[in-house]
C-alpha positions in Angstrom: 23.0 -20.6 39.9 19.6 -21.6 38.4 18.6 -17.9 38.3 21.8 -17.0 36.5 21.3 -19.8 33.9 17.7 -18.7 33.4 18.7 -15.1 33.0 21.3 -16.0 30.4 18.9 -18.2 28.5 16.3 -15.4 28.5 18.9 -13.0 27.2 20.1 -15.4 24.5 16.5 -16.2 23.5 15.4 -12.6 23.1 18.6 -11.8 21.2 18.0 -14.7 18.8 14.3 -13.7 18.5 15.3 -10.2 17.4 17.6 -11.7 14.8 15.3 -14.4 13.5 11.9 -12.6 13.7 12.4 -10.1 10.8 13.5 -12.9 8.4 10.7 -15.3 9.5 8.1 -12.6 9.3 9.3 -11.6 5.8 9.2 -15.2 4.6 5.8 -15.7 6.1 4.4 -12.6 4.4 5.8 -13.7 1.0 4.3 -17.1 1.4 0.9 -15.6 2.3 1.0 -13.3 -0.7 2.0 -16.1 -3.0 -0.8 -18.3 -1.7 -3.4 -15.5 -2.0 -2.4 -14.5 -5.5 -2.1 -18.1 -6.6 -5.8 -18.7 -5.8 -6.5 -16.4 -8.7 -3.7 -17.2 -11.1 -4.2 -20.9 -10.8 -7.4 -20.5 -12.8 -5.2 -19.7 -15.8 -4.3 -23.4 -16.1 -7.8 -24.5 -16.7 -6.8 -26.0 -20.0 -4.5 -28.6 -18.4 -5.8 -31.8 -16.9 -6.2 -31.7 -13.1 -4.4 -35.1 -12.8 -1.3 -33.4 -14.1 -1.4 -30.1 -12.0 -3.0 -31.3 -8.8 -2.1 -33.7 -6.0 -4.0 -36.9 -5.1 -4.6 -37.7 -8.8 -6.4 -34.4 -9.4 -8.4 -34.2 -6.1 -5.9 -32.4 -4.0 -4.2 -29.0 -4.1 -2.2 -27.7 -7.0 1.5 -28.5 -7.0 3.5 -25.4 -6.0 5.6 -25.4 -9.2 2.4 -25.3 -11.3 1.2 -22.4 -9.2 4.5 -20.7 -9.8 4.1 -21.3 -13.5 0.6 -19.9 -13.4 1.9 -16.8 -11.7 4.6 -16.3 -14.3 2.0 -16.8 -17.0 -0.1 -14.1 -15.4 2.9 -11.7 -15.4 3.5 -12.5 -19.1 -0.2 -11.8 -20.0 -0.2 -8.5 -18.0 3.0 -7.5 -19.8 1.4 -8.4 -23.1 -1.7 -6.3 -22.3 0.6 -3.3 -21.5 2.4 -3.8 -24.8 -0.9 -3.9 -26.8 -1.8 -0.5 -25.4 1.0 1.0 -27.4 -0.7 0.1 -30.7 -3.9 1.2 -32.3 -5.3 -2.3 -32.5 -4.6 -3.0 -28.9 -6.2 0.2 -27.8 -9.3 -0.6 -29.8 -9.5 -4.1 -28.3 -9.2 -2.8 -24.7 -11.8 -0.1 -25.4 -14.1 -2.8 -26.8 -13.6 -5.0 -23.6 -14.3 -2.0 -21.4 -17.6 -1.3 -23.2 -18.6 -4.9 -23.1 -18.0 -5.2 -19.3 -19.8 -1.9 -18.7 -22.9 -3.2 -20.5 -23.3 -6.3 -18.2 -25.8 -5.6 -15.4 -24.4 -5.6 -11.9 -20.9 -6.4 -13.1 -20.8 -2.9 -14.7 -21.3 -1.3 -11.2 -18.4 -3.2 -9.7 -16.1 -2.9 -12.7 -16.9 0.8 -13.2 -16.0 1.6 -9.5 -12.8 -0.4 -9.5 -11.8 1.2 -12.8 -12.4 4.7 -11.4 -10.3 4.0 -8.3 -7.5 2.5 -10.5 -7.5 5.5 -12.8 -7.3 7.8 -9.8 -4.1 6.2 -8.5 -2.4 5.6 -11.9 -3.2 8.8 -13.7 -0.2 10.6 -12.1 -2.3 13.1 -10.2 -0.4 15.4 -8.0 -2.3 14.4 -4.8 -3.3 10.8 -5.4 -2.0 9.1 -2.3 1.2 11.0 -2.5 1.0 13.4 0.5 1.5 12.2 4.1 -0.5 14.3 6.6 -1.4 14.5 10.2 -5.0 14.8 11.3 -6.9 14.8 14.5 -8.5 11.3 14.6 -10.4 9.5 16.1 -11.3 12.7 18.1 -9.9 16.1 18.9 -6.6 16.0 20.8 -5.5 12.7 19.3 -3.5 12.6 16.0 -3.2 10.0 13.3 -1.0 9.7 10.2 -2.9 9.5 6.9 -2.6 10.1 3.2 -4.5 12.6 1.1 -6.4 10.8 -1.7 -8.4 13.6 -3.1 -8.7 17.4 -3.0 -11.5 17.8 -5.4 -14.8 17.6 -3.4 -17.0 20.3 -4.8 -20.3 18.7 -3.9 -19.2 18.2 -0.2 -17.7 21.7 -0.1 -21.1 23.2 -1.1 -22.6 21.6 1.9 -19.9 22.3 4.4 -19.0 25.8 3.1 -15.3 25.2 3.4 -12.4 23.6 1.6 -12.1 19.9 2.5 -9.8 17.0 1.6 -10.2 13.2 1.7 -7.7 11.5 3.9 -7.2 7.7 4.2 -6.0 6.7 7.6 -4.5 3.1 7.6 -4.8 0.7 10.5 -1.6 -0.6 12.1 0.2 -2.9 11.6 -2.0 -3.8 8.6 -2.2 -0.7 6.4 -4.4 -2.4 3.8 -7.5 -1.5 5.8 -8.4 1.8 7.4 -10.8 4.8 7.5 -11.6 7.4 4.9 -12.3 10.7 6.6 -13.2 14.1 5.1 -11.3 16.9 6.9 -11.2 20.6 6.6 -8.0 21.6 4.8 -7.2 24.1 7.5 -7.0 21.2 10.0 -4.6 19.1 7.9 -0.9 19.2 8.7 1.3 18.1 5.8 4.4 16.1 6.9 7.9 16.0 5.4 7.5 12.2 4.7 7.4 10.2 1.6 4.6 7.7 1.2 7.1 4.8 1.7 8.3 6.4 5.0 4.7 7.0 6.1 3.8 3.3 5.5 6.9 2.1 7.2 6.1 4.4 10.2 2.6 2.9 10.4 3.6 -0.8 10.0 6.3 -0.4 12.7 3.7 0.9 15.2 5.6 4.2 15.2 8.9 2.7 16.2 10.6 3.5 12.9 10.3 7.2 12.0 12.1 9.2 9.4 15.0 11.3 10.7 14.2 14.9 11.2 16.2 17.4 9.1 19.0 18.8 11.3 18.6 22.4 12.3 21.0 24.6 10.4 22.7 27.5 12.1 23.2 30.6 9.9 26.7 32.0 10.1 26.9 35.6 11.1 27.1 38.0 8.1 30.5 39.2 7.2 31.4 42.6 8.5 29.0 42.3 11.4 30.8 43.3 14.6 30.6 40.9 17.4 29.5 41.8 20.9 32.2 43.2 23.0 32.7 41.6 26.3 
């Protein structure tokens, strides 16, 4: 009797866990993202007195609704910056800011690198993190899913003597970190996956994979005689 009750409890618990876990994980991820982003966006409210925006009479953490307001303010400012780029005055202002930041020692190295990476992924290039591939990694005989980030590597190709591509291989289940490997193009297998499908495949530890295209059977040509029995 006790074994039967324990088995039913275990079955109900696992079923409930399967139902609750996706929602709980999704909420937890959203809360983490909000907390991480708010650490930056909260700085936008520097002009308000801390006693108004923070707990414990200004000595505690910022109230969540003020953090939400700061996040919305950041979204509005980013939208305004995008709007300004449509006009000549805005373009000149952004160019002036770029030049000013690139003239600051040490900061110019960090800013220049981040700007180059951002331009690479937002310029609409045909191969900027848009192709899902399969490569042998971490060693021959084992395969990993990755994303082509660049196919223009002239300096490296002069040294290797063959066409190579840069591939980013994310870690699982956290795809925000990973490895950048340089692979001969001949050893890269392109997959029929979108980037979203590739990321979903990695996050799910390989348990969620895109459906393979069903094989199509070609009908026999008209007028072709069938085999006689």
